[in-house]
Each structure stands twice: as C-alpha cells, then as structure tokens.
N, C-alpha and C positions, 0 to 999 in steps of 0.2 A: 472543572476544578482548577483553581489558580495555582501557579507555581509555588506561591507562598504557602498555600494550604498543603500542597504535596510535600513541601519541605518540613512541615511541622512534625514534631515527634509524636509517634503513636505508641501508647503504652498499654500493655495488657498483662495482668498478673494472674489471670485465671489459669486453671489446669490446662495444659496443652491438649489439643485434639490429637487423634491418631497421626502417626508420622506421615509425611508426604513421601510418596514413592519416587525416589531419586534414581531409579534403575541402578541400584547399587547393592551388591551382595554382602559387603562388609557391614556389620551392624553399626548404627549411628544413633539409635533412639536414646541411648543413655546420656548423651551430651546435653548440656543446658539448652533451653529453648530461648528464642529471641524475646527481648523486652521492648525494644524500640528500634525504629528505622527512620532515616531522613536522607534527603539529597542535599549535599553540600558541594556546590560547584560541579565538578566532573567526577565526583565520588558518591557512592552510596555508603553511608555511615551506619553501622549496626552496633547494637549493644545487647549483650545476653544477660540472663538472670544471675550469672556468676560475676558480673561486673566487667567482663572482658569486652573490649571494643575492637573494631576493625573497619577498614575502608576498602571497598571493592570498586574497581573501575566497572562502569556499566557493561563494557564489552565482555568482561569476564563472566558476569551474570548471564548475559544473553547467550554466550557460548556454552554455558553449562545448564541451560534449560533442559529439563528431563521429561517434558510433555510428549505425548505420542507423536506429535508432528516433528519433534526434534531428536528423539531417540527411538530406535527400533524396539518394538515391544518384546521381541524374543531375544535378540542378541545384545541389546542395550547399547549398540554402536551409534555414534553420532551421525545424523542424517543431513545436517545443514552446516553451512559456514556463514555465519551472520556478519555482514559488513554494512548493511543499509540501516539507517536510522539510529545508530548507536551514538551519534553526536548530539542527539536531542535528549535532555535529561528525562528519565522515566518517572512515572508516578510509583511511589512505594508505600506499603502499609504492612503492619504486623497483624495477623489474624490467627488467634489461638496459638501463639508462640511461633508461627511460621511467617515467611516473607512472601508477599505477593507483589509482583512488578508488572505494571502496565506500560507497554512500549508504544512509541509514537506510531508504529505501523499497525497498531491494533492487536498485536500479539500479547498474550498474558502468560507469565511464568510464575510458578509457585516453587518455593525452596523450603526444604525442611530446616528448621532453625538449628537442630543438632548437627545436621550434615554440614551446614555452613560454618558452624563453630569449629568443626574438625579440619576445615579447609581455609582457615583465615590466612590471608597473605602473609608470608614469612614464617608460618607455622610449619615445622618439619613434618615430613610424611611419617605416619605412624607405622613404620616398617617393623614387622615382626622378625625379620632376618637378623640374627645376632652379628655383632661386630667380630671380625676375625682377630683373635688374640694370639700373640706369640706364645710358644711353649715356655713354661717355667723349667727350672733346672730339674725339678722332681716330677715332671709331667709323666703321666701314664693315661692312655685313652680311657674315656668313660666307657663303662660296660653296660649294655642293655640286653636283657634276656630276650631270646627269640620269642618266647611265649607272650611277653609284654608287647613286643613290636607288632605282632599279628593280632593281639587281643583288642586293641582300640587306640584311642587318640593319644593317651598319655605316653605310652611306650614309643609309638612312632614319632611323636613330637620330641621326646627326649633324644632319640637317635638322630633326627634331622638337626636339632639344635646343636648337639655336640659336634656333628660332622661339619656343619657350616662354621661354627665358632673355632674349633680346634684343628680342623682339617683331618681328623683321625678319630674313629670310633670303632668299638669292638662289640660284635653281637655274639652272645653266648648260648650254648645248649640248643642248637638247632638240630633238625633231623639229618641223618646221613642219606639224603635223597638226591638223586640226579636232578639237575635243573632247579634246585631250590634257590640258587642265586638269581635265576631269571624270574622266578615267582616273586621273590622279595623285591627285586628291582622294579617289576611292573606295577607294584603298589604305588610307586613314586611317579613313574612315567615310562615312555618307550625307551628301549635299549638303544644306546648309541652304537651304530655299526661302524667298523673300520675295515681296513684291508685284512684284518684277522677275523672278521665276522662279527656278529652281534654278541655271541657268547663264545668263549674260548676255554680250552683246557690247558692248564699249566702243569706239564709233566715232561719227563725226559722221553724223547722219541727219536727214531732214526731220521736222518736227512732234515734236520731242523732248519727253518728259515729265520729263526730268531734265537738269541742266547737264552731267553726264558725257557725254551723247550729243550734245554740241556741240563746236565747235573752240575755244571760249573757254578762257582760263586758269582753273584751279580753285585757289582758295586752300586752305590746309591745313584738313582737316576729318576727322571720323569719319563713316562711313556709317550711315544709318538710326538716328540717335539718337531719332527719333520712335517707335521700338518700345520696348515695355516691356523686352524682352530683345534688344538689338541683336545682329547677328551677331558672333561672337567673332573669327573668323579669316577674312581675305580672301586669295584667290589671284588673281593677275592674270598671264596667260600671253600673251606677245607673239608674235603671228603676223606682223605687218607694222609697220614703223616708218620709213617713207621720207619722211614729211612734215618740213618745216622746223619746228623748235620741238618742243614736246611733252615736254620733259624731266620726269622724275618727281621729286616732292618728298616728303620725309618728315621728321617731327620726333617725338621721344619725348615724349609728353604727360606721362608720369610725371616725367621729368627737368625739364621746364619748370615743372611745377606745384611742384616742390620749390624751384626758383629763386625762384618767386613767393612761396612761403611764407617763405623766408629774407629776401627783400627787403621784404615787407610782409605780416605775418601777418594783418592785418585784411582786406586785399584777398583773400587766400587764403580766409579764413573766410567772407567774403561769397559767393564763388563756390562754396564747398563746402557751405554751409548754406542757400542760397537756391535753391529749385526754380523753374524757368521752363518754358514750354510749347514743345514741338517738334511740328511737324505737317507731314505730307505729304498733298497732296490733288490728285487729278485727276478725270476723269469717272467713274471706277469705284471709287476708293479714297479714304479719309479716315482716316489713321492718326495718332494723336497720343498723347503722354504728357507728364507733368510730372515733371521731374527736375533736379538741379543739374548745372552744368558739370563740376565736380570731385566725385567721390564717394570718401569715405573709409570705412574699416572702423571697428570700435569702438575700435581702438588708434590711430586717426588716420592710418593708412597709406593713401596714395592707391591705389585699386583700379580706378578707371574714369574715363575722360574722355568727355564727350559735347559735341562741338563741331562745329557745322555752321551757318554763318551764313545759308545759303540757306533753311533750313527752321525757323528760329526762328519761332514763332507770335507773336501779340500778346503784348507784355510785360505781364503782369498782376501788378503789385507795388504795395505801398502807396506813396503819393506821396513820402513821406520817404525811400524806399529807391531809387527809380528812378534818380536821377542818380548815386548812389554805385555802383549796380550797373553802369551803363554805363561809368563810369571803371574799375572793376575788370575788366570784360569787355575793354575796349580795351587795358588793360595786358597782360592775358594774350595777346591777339592780337599785340601788339607783340613780346613775348618769343618767341612761337612763330615769328614770321617774321624774327627776327634771324638773320643768316647763321651765327652760331656754333651755333645750335640746329637748323639745317636741313641736310639731306643731299639732294643733287641729282645725278642721273645719268640717262642715256638707256638705256632697256631695248632690248636687241637682239633681233631675231627668234630664237626658241628659248630665250629666258630667261623665267623665271617669278619674280616677286616675291611673297612671302607675308608677311603682317604681322598683328599683333594689333590688330584694329579698335577695341578698347575701351581701347587704350593709345596706339598709334602713329597720328598724323595723317598723311594723305597728300594730295597735290595734284598739279598738273601745270602747266607753262607752256603758253601758247596755242600752237596750231600752225596751219599753213596747209594745208588739205586739197587745195589746187590744186597743191601741190608734190610730193605723193605720198600713199600710203595709210598710215593708222595704225589698226591693228586689234588690240585686246586681247580675250581671252576671260577671264571671271572667274566665280568662284563663292565660296561661303562654307562654312566648317566650324565645328562647335561645338568649343570648347576641350576639353570633356570627352572628345571622341573622340581628340584628340591625346594627352592624358594617358593615356587607356586604351591607345592603341597603344604608347606608350612603355613602359608596364608590361608589356604582352604581350611586347614585344621583350626586356625585361630577363630574362624567363624563359629565354631562349636563351643567357644568359651561362654 
C-alpha cells in the first residue's frame, strides 16, 4: 500500500463494533466513535462522529498500545518502551469506529475510538476528585448518615466528595461500638500508622505524652507537622461526651491564609517562604522536620498548613528575621482564632468528624473530667486512598 493511499481518509458511519479492550477499568464506551483517520506528516489526524478532531504523534499511539504483547493481561501494566521504528509514518485505518495502526516493524495496534476521544492531546483528565473550595462565612460541614455511608455507593460518595472538597464532613447516627472508626476507615483504605499507633484513644489519662490526652483546652493546630509527610486525613469518632466543656473547634487554614495574603502580602510571604523546625520527643521517639507554616505550589496556591504551637522546636532563624517572623506568626494566630473563622460544635456519641489535617486546623475547649466521660477514637488515612476510592465508585455510574 502506498503512502498516498495510507494517508487517504477512511470513513465509516455504520454502528460501531464492540469496544476494543484498552486494559482500562474506567468506562469509555459512551464516548463518540471514530469517523476518519489519516497520516499528515508526523501526526496521525483523527476525527470523531461528534466533529471533534485531534492530532496524535505516532510515538504516543505506539506507547499506548494495549495488545497482550504491550500490556500485562492481569495487571494492565506497560511491558515495553517503544523507541524503534516510530520515525516511519504508520499505516492507519478506521474499522467499525475504531483505529487500527500498522507499524513499520510489523506490529499492529488497535485503539478504541471512544477511549482515544477521552484522551485527545490537551484534553484535561476526567478527574472525579472535587476542587478544594474555601469555606464560606456560613459554612457548616455536610452531614452524612452512618447508615447511608455503609449502605452503598451514594452515601460513601457523598462523604468522600464533601471531605475532599470542604476538608470537613460529619457522619451522624453511628453505633456506640469500639473500633467503629477503624471499620469505617478500612472501607476506604489501610490506616495510616504514626508514633501514636494506627488507631488511638483521645481521652484524659495519667502521664500523657501529648496534650490531646489531657483535659486542657487545645488551641487550633494541625497534627504531626513534625513529620515529613503529616497524615492527610483524620477521623475522630465520638463514643462518650458527657463531660462539661470539650467543644470541638475547626478553622479552614486555606481560607485564613488567603485572608492573610490579601491583608499583608509580606507577612504571607514570610510564613510561606521561611522554614522553621517542628519536633516531637519523648522517651522513645524524636521526630522532627523543617518546613514553612504555609506551603504553596509553583503557582502560588496554598496547598498545606503546618501549625502546631506545642511542638515548634527552637526557632533557628537569622537575627534580622526573628522579630518579623514572630509578628507574622502572631498575626496568623489571631486570624485563625477570630470567631468569623472558627466553627465550634459538640460532637455527640455516634458522630464522627473527618477532616483534612493538612488544611483544616482543629482544637477543643477545656473539659472537666469529673463531670462525665469524654472518649473519642481516632485514626488517619492517606488522601490518595480517598481519591482512589472515589474513582473506583465512579466506575459504578
């Protein structure tokens, strides 16, 4: 077949054949099928039945071949790294709405037309993970019933979406059962262990090694900023809350950081560009890291808050920076604790609060253990596991 013939447009408007197996678990059959394909110089030009067009470099197509020789049949993992023969224009044709490519080395690749449509160059990833939105002034966390969470897809999806979007979600009407927090967490993924274990009890106890295990009030903070990778998500399940006091406090660190940036860009810059030391130490552990209070990505967007006044280590900064840093730190502290930025409520037995520990700060009012018991059980999860679970649930749509 001549190159001119290969480059001719191939058109087919008949009903598409069954989808090509692209070793992909996410559905793609509903996307439009291919109408035509041609080679134009160093590009394969495709057009779909909805009129969309796209150009694919041949190396991209060869790299994404899903045949048994190129993808593992069970794991779907890539088996080859193609670098030979891709400088020679392939032969292409559309068959039953799908693309067939014959390569110079004799290899043949088939691509589902709908799968290619969803992966057109420049087309954003169809990510089901919601955008993280700052809290409104009247924000209160979305409530999801425990029964709905454990019953099926919709309740679990609502809980995951709210947590990833808002950084805070409330689960209602759960059983007063020991380890229920672990059972719920394991629906999402493995528990994230720390030096406090995989699952921990929050209650007043003798000889505490952390302020959480006392009855004192806890100012707003994030947990374990002394870790290189602090836990992403914290779950706190209330089993008892009969003591006077002990109200739960929350604030959106992303929202407050943006208020600080608008109010005083230089103060924001100092907290986001100056690393300080965080450290936890007891008889058996000494865990520390150096990082800024506010972390931004390359575009300047706030992506993490590390704030825990109890475990700030010695402030090691140049003399000329120390006083300015303290002023900036104190201003951030003030903004966090302003009533307009705080959310306070009492957890009831059978409720579980879940929050993004690298965004949402939490705390509590002091309580009097002589007036009743207060017992929460907690654990951590990795954000990756939440996003993974949401993608898996999306396959059931």
